[in-house]
RODO-786865 format. One record per residue (C-alpha): residue number from 1; residue in three letters; chain; x negated, y negated, z. Coordinates in pm, whole numbers, padded with zeros to 5 digits, m for minus. Example, Ala and Ser with C-alpha at 12.3 -4.5 7.8 and 13.67 -1.06 7.14 Angstrom:
% residues 2
{1 ALA A {m01230 00450 00780}}
{2 SER A {m01367 00106 00714}}
% end
This chain:
% residues 82
{1 MET A {m04937 11162 m20846}}
{2 ILE A {m05165 11169 m21091}}
{3 LYS A {m05468 11412 m20891}}
{4 GLU A {m05094 11618 m20840}}
{5 ILE A {m05010 11646 m21210}}
{6 PHE A {m05348 11797 m21210}}
{7 ARG A {m05246 12027 m20971}}
{8 LEU A {m04889 12147 m21196}}
{9 ASN A {m04763 12002 m20821}}
{10 PHE A {m04492 11824 m20994}}
{11 TYR A {m04240 11787 m20665}}
{12 GLN A {m04535 11671 m20464}}
{13 ALA A {m04587 11391 m20776}}
{14 PHE A {m04254 11245 m20804}}
{15 ARG A {m04260 11233 m20399}}
{16 TYR A {m04551 11048 m20404}}
{17 ASN A {m04373 10753 m20685}}
{18 PRO A {m04093 10836 m20825}}
{19 LEU A {m04112 10485 m21114}}
{20 CYS A {m04473 10598 m21245}}
{21 PHE A {m04322 11013 m21253}}
{22 ILE A {m04111 10881 m21471}}
{23 LEU A {m04244 10599 m21650}}
{24 PHE A {m04518 10750 m21732}}
{25 PRO A {m04421 11033 m21945}}
{26 LEU A {m04256 10780 m22144}}
{27 LEU A {m04532 10573 m22200}}
{28 LEU A {m04719 10839 m22343}}
{29 MET A {m04421 10893 m22598}}
{30 TYR A {m04429 10583 m22768}}
{31 LEU A {m04896 10588 m22715}}
{32 ILE A {m04844 10919 m22937}}
{33 TYR A {m04515 10758 m23154}}
{34 SER A {m04766 10464 m23241}}
{35 ILE A {m05001 10658 m23310}}
{36 TYR A {m04816 10835 m23546}}
{37 LEU A {m04648 10549 m23715}}
{38 TRP A {m05023 10409 m23749}}
{39 ILE A {m05181 10734 m23912}}
{40 THR A {m04868 10788 m24144}}
{41 GLU A {m04829 10448 m24198}}
{42 LYS A {m05108 10394 m24462}}
{43 GLU A {m05080 10067 m24660}}
{44 ASP A {m05068 09841 m24389}}
{45 LYS A {m05131 10084 m24111}}
{46 ILE A {m04905 09880 m23874}}
{47 ILE A {m04865 09971 m23510}}
{48 LYS A {m04480 09868 m23425}}
{49 LYS A {m04422 09672 m23105}}
{50 ILE A {m04207 09672 m22805}}
{51 ASP A {m03935 09417 m22779}}
{52 PRO A {m04026 09197 m22534}}
{53 LYS A {m03711 09217 m22388}}
{54 ILE A {m03790 09534 m22254}}
{55 ILE A {m04108 09451 m22156}}
{56 TYR A {m04006 09210 m21952}}
{57 ILE A {m03714 09441 m21820}}
{58 LEU A {m03966 09692 m21712}}
{59 LEU A {m04132 09412 m21559}}
{60 ILE A {m03879 09371 m21293}}
{61 ILE A {m03779 09688 m21186}}
{62 VAL A {m04107 09805 m21100}}
{63 ILE A {m04083 09451 m20915}}
{64 LEU A {m03809 09536 m20758}}
{65 PHE A {m03911 09885 m20675}}
{66 GLY A {m04178 09733 m20485}}
{67 ILE A {m03999 09507 m20241}}
{68 MET A {m03740 09858 m20220}}
{69 ARG A {m03994 10029 m20084}}
{70 ASN A {m04100 09881 m19763}}
{71 ILE A {m03766 09758 m19682}}
{72 PRO A {m03701 10042 m19440}}
{73 MET A {m03325 10103 m19553}}
{74 PHE A {m03500 10276 m19901}}
{75 SER A {m03758 10464 m19661}}
{76 PHE A {m03657 10715 m19880}}
{77 LEU A {m03845 10515 m20195}}
{78 LYS A {m04197 10595 m19935}}
{79 PRO A {m04501 10859 m20035}}
{80 THR A {m04448 11108 m19857}}
{81 LYS A {m04643 11441 m19846}}
{82 ILE A {m04522 11794 m19779}}
% end
């Protein structure tokens, strides 16, 4: 997927792994926001942590996606090459 993103072939990158394609920009935005907070906070320089509930929800989503992707009924989630 990342190789296809570097080639600017976003549709194929999405077809390889739709979940990572959606979560990667969110993770990148969080990382940029954390770095921004770290730079602008002159006293504490504390990076705010993600709420553990969100981490657990994301973990459950990733596990369910991995399971569903291997069930024949959800074959549209499997990686495909166009």
